[in-house]
BANU-894263 format. One line per field, with one value per residue (C-alpha): residue number from 1; residue in three letters; x, y, z. Coordinates in steps of 0.02 Angstrom, whole numbers, plus 32768, in hexadecimal, padded with zeros to 4 digits. Layout:
seq = NUM:...
type = Ala:...
east = X:...
north = Y:...
up = Z:...
//
This chain:
seq = 1:2:3:4:5:6:7:8:9:10:11:12:13:14:15:16:17:18:19:20:21:22:23:24:25:26:27:28:29:30:31:32:33:34:35:36:37:38:39:40:41:42:43:44:45:46:47:48:49:50:51:52:53:54:55:56:57:58:59:60:61:62:63:64:65:66:67:68:69:70:71:72:73:74:75:76:77:78:79:80:81:82:83:84:85:86:87:88:89:90:91:92:93:94:95:96:97:98:99:100:101:102:103:104:105:106:107:108:109:110:111:112:113:114:115:116:117:118:119:120:121:122:123:124:125:126:127:128:129:130:131:132:133:134:135:136:137:138:139:140:141:142:143:144:145:146:147:148:149:150:151:152:153:154:155:156:157:158:159:160:161:162:163:164:165:166:167:168:169:170:171:172:173:174:175:176:177:178:179:180:181:182:183:184:185:186:187:188:189:190:191:192:193:194:195:196:197:198:199:200:201:202:203:204:205:206:207:208:209:210:211:212:213:214:215:216:217:218:219:220:221:222:223:224:225:226:227:228:229:230:231:232:233:234:235:236
type = Met:Lys:Lys:Leu:Thr:Lys:Glu:Glu:Ser:Tyr:Gln:Lys:Lys:Leu:Ala:Thr:Met:Met:Asn:Ala:Leu:His:Glu:Ala:Leu:Lys:Ala:Trp:Lys:Asp:Gly:Glu:Arg:Trp:Thr:Val:Tyr:Val:Ser:Glu:Gly:Asn:Lys:Lys:Met:Gly:Ser:Val:Pro:Ser:Val:Ser:Leu:Leu:Pro:Leu:Ile:Thr:Cys:Asn:Lys:Ser:Cys:Arg:Ala:Thr:Cys:Gly:His:Asp:Gly:Cys:Tyr:Ala:Val:Lys:Met:Ala:Met:Phe:Arg:Gly:Asn:Val:Arg:Lys:Ser:Trp:Ala:Arg:Asn:Thr:Val:Leu:Leu:Met:Leu:Asp:Pro:Ala:Gly:Phe:Tyr:Asp:Gln:Leu:Tyr:Gly:Trp:Leu:Leu:Ile:His:Lys:Pro:Asp:Ser:Phe:Arg:Phe:Asn:Val:Ala:Gly:Asp:Phe:Ala:Asn:Leu:Asn:Tyr:Phe:Asp:Ile:Ala:Val:Gly:Met:Ala:Glu:Ser:Phe:Pro:Glu:Thr:His:Phe:Leu:Ala:Phe:Thr:Arg:Glu:Tyr:Glu:Lys:Val:Ala:Ser:Tyr:Ile:Asp:Tyr:Val:Gly:Glu:Leu:Pro:Asp:Asn:Met:His:Phe:Val:Leu:Ser:Ser:Trp:Glu:Gly:Leu:Lys:Thr:Tyr:Asn:Pro:Tyr:Asp:Leu:Pro:Glu:Ser:Val:Val:Leu:Glu:Pro:Gly:Ser:Pro:Ile:Pro:Glu:Gly:Val:Lys:Leu:Cys:Gly:Gly:Asn:Cys:Phe:Glu:Cys:Lys:Cys:His:Gly:Val:Gly:Cys:Trp:Ser:Leu:Lys:Gln:Gly:Glu:Lys:Ile:Gly:Phe:Tyr:Lys:His
east = 4D6A:4D02:4D21:4D5E:4CFA:4D4F:4D6E:4DB3:4E25:4E62:4E86:4EE8:4F51:4F6D:4FA4:501E:506C:5075:50CB:514C:516D:517F:51F8:5264:525E:5292:5322:535C:534D:53B4:5440:5422:5444:5420:5428:5394:5347:5333:52D2:5321:527C:51EF:5170:5109:5199:520E:52C0:528C:52D8:5271:5270:51D6:5192:5110:5062:4FD3:5051:5095:4FF7:4F83:4ED3:4E7C:4EE4:4EC4:4E0A:4DFF:4E7F:4EC1:4E18:4DFF:4E8E:4F2C:4FAA:503C:4FE5:4FC5:507D:50B1:5038:5075:5130:517E:5229:51DD:5179:5216:5279:51F1:51E3:529E:529A:520F:5270:5310:52B2:525E:52F8:5387:5346:53F5:5433:53A0:53CB:5486:546C:53EC:545C:54ED:5485:5450:5502:5544:54B8:5487:53DD:5381:52E0:52B1:520D:51DD:5155:5121:50E0:50C1:50BF:5115:50EC:5151:51A3:5251:5226:51D5:5270:52DF:527F:528A:5340:536C:531B:5380:5421:5408:53BE:53E0:536C:52B0:5257:51A1:5132:507A:5038:4F9E:4FFF:4FB1:4FD2:508C:50A1:5038:5091:513B:5105:50B7:515C:51E0:5184:519D:51D4:5273:524F:5281:5210:5169:50DF:503B:4FAE:4F54:4E97:4E0E:4D53:4D01:4DA4:4DBB:4E68:4EB8:4F13:4F22:4FB2:4F58:4FDC:4FC5:4F4D:4F30:4E82:4E56:4DDE:4D72:4DA4:4D48:4D08:4D21:4DB1:4D6F:4D89:4E2F:4E7D:4F17:4F1F:4FB7:501B:5043:5101:515C:51FB:51A3:5139:51D0:5232:51A6:5186:50D4:5075:509C:514B:510F:506B:5051:4FEA:4F33:4F4E:4F13:4F4E:4ED7:4EF9:4E86:4E80:4F08
north = 7CC3:7C36:7C19:7B69:7AF9:7AB9:7A11:7A61:7ACF:7A37:79D7:7A6B:7A72:79B6:79BD:7A4A:79E3:7949:79AD:79ED:793B:78FD:7989:795C:78A3:78CB:7936:78A6:782B:78A1:789B:7937:7928:79A1:79B3:79B8:7A66:7AAD:7B4F:7BC1:7C14:7C82:7CFF:7C7F:7C0F:7C9A:7C58:7BA4:7B39:7AB1:7A2A:7A07:7999:79B8:79CF:7963:78EA:78B1:78CD:783C:7823:7870:790D:7920:7908:7990:7A1D:79F1:7A27:7AB2:7B2A:7ADF:7B6A:7AFE:7ADB:7B95:7BB8:7B30:7B70:7C24:7C0A:7BA0:7B9C:7B5A:7AD7:7A9F:7A90:7A2A:79BA:799B:7972:78F6:78A1:789C:7848:77CD:779B:77B6:77B1:7790:782C:7890:7855:7878:7925:7958:7913:7978:7A17:7A03:79D8:7A79:7AEF:7AA3:7AFB:7AF8:7AD4:7A84:7A5B:79CE:79E3:7A97:7A43:798B:78FB:785A:7801:7766:7714:7745:77FC:77DE:777F:780C:788B:7823:77FA:78B3:78D1:7844:7883:7939:7939:79F4:7A1E:7A1E:79D4:79F8:79A0:79AD:790D:78B1:780D:77DD:7722:7739:779C:7723:768A:76D3:76EB:763C:75EA:765E:7699:7755:77E3:7847:78D5:7955:790E:796A:7920:797E:791B:7987:797B:79C3:79D6:792E:78CD:7850:7858:77B2:77E3:7752:77A8:784D:78B0:796A:7997:7A2F:7A73:7ADB:7B6B:7BCD:7C86:7CE9:7C51:7C49:7BE5:7B42:7B27:7AD2:7B02:7B72:7BEA:7BEE:7C8D:7C9D:7C8B:7BE8:7C3D:7CB2:7C26:7BB8:7C42:7C61:7BA9:7BAD:7B68:7AC9:7AB5:7A9D:7A3F:79AF:7911:7937:79EF:7A42:7AD5:7B36:7B87:7BF7:7BC4:7C1F
up = 2419:2462:251B:2540:25B1:264E:25FA:255B:25C4:2624:2583:253F:25DE:25DD:2526:254E:25DB:256B:24E1:255E:2597:24E4:24BB:2551:2524:2471:24B0:251E:248F:2423:24A2:250B:25C6:2652:270D:2782:278A:2839:284B:28CC:28F9:28B9:28FB:2959:2990:29C4:29C6:29E4:2959:2906:2883:2818:278D:2707:2751:270F:26C2:2769:27CF:27F3:27AF:2845:2834:277A:2798:281C:2826:2778:2733:27B0:2793:27DE:27FE:27C3:271E:2708:2723:26A9:2625:262A:2649:25C3:2615:26B7:2656:25FB:269E:26F2:2658:265A:2713:26EE:2663:26CA:2758:26E1:267E:26F8:27AC:27F0:2797:27DA:288A:2879:2830:28B3:293C:28F5:28F0:29A5:29DA:298D:29C0:2A69:2A73:2B18:2ABA:2A15:29C0:294C:28CB:28BA:281C:27FE:287A:28A8:2807:2833:28C9:288D:28A4:294E:2986:2946:29B0:2A4E:2A28:2A1D:2AC6:2B11:2AC2:2AF4:2BA4:2BBA:2B28:2B3C:2AA5:2A7A:29FC:29D4:2987:294C:2950:29F5:29E3:29C3:2A64:2ACA:2A81:2AAD:2B62:2B62:2B34:2B7C:2C16:2C0B:2B9B:2BBA:2C34:2BB1:2B27:2B30:2AC5:2AB5:2A65:29E6:29ED:297E:298D:296D:2978:2A05:2A52:2A83:2B22:2B9E:2BF9:2C11:2BB2:2B93:2B07:2A99:2A77:29DE:2A01:2989:2981:2A05:2A63:2B21:2B69:2BB3:2C6C:2C91:2BEA:2BE5:2B52:2AE0:2AFF:2A46:2A4B:2A73:2AAE:2B27:2B71:2B88:2BDD:2C59:2C7B:2C39:2BA6:2B47:2B8D:2C3F:2C27:2C9E:2C8F:2C75:2C48:2BA8:2B40:2AD1:2A27:29C5:290E:28AE
//
């Protein structure tokens, strides 16, 4: 079997994500309704719950042009786990077509479970302002929960701070960078750095400990990054 080029592989992944989105849209059009899917953890996340959208589809152009072509872990998961892909597609459609329902259902989940930590976007990104406002609104509504989100939507974060003045103390944004990509970060927010396997850790960069729950419990890693600090991840 002929090995796909990087571009052919990317187009195959993009088509798979688009097909999942179309299937979810058709189900909605046919009258199906569902509640927002919250993952209650996995090997990397530990017991930290999270909500995600379809990768590539909800990621911006800079993301698709870099990590989207270069082996994004979320895309890999979506490609090999059809049930995960379907759940993320349904979350995406719910957010697109019923953002108030998405908000209410996520609020209800958090109200019942009261987690001490929660992550947005293990896959996907803040594709629209509704979703960004939902994330910040959850942090404001649940001050005892620490929320974490990696994002390439630099301008949305900066614009919020421009107009509102500050983020909730429990809303931790980490701006995701990539080799060759300029990060717009006027407020010196924490950033993530992607490292090639086996490469040395740059000076001043903390290395990801590999498990969100363990890092959070020990007060290290992404959950405790301060202005100007960086966290490093080896490609995975």
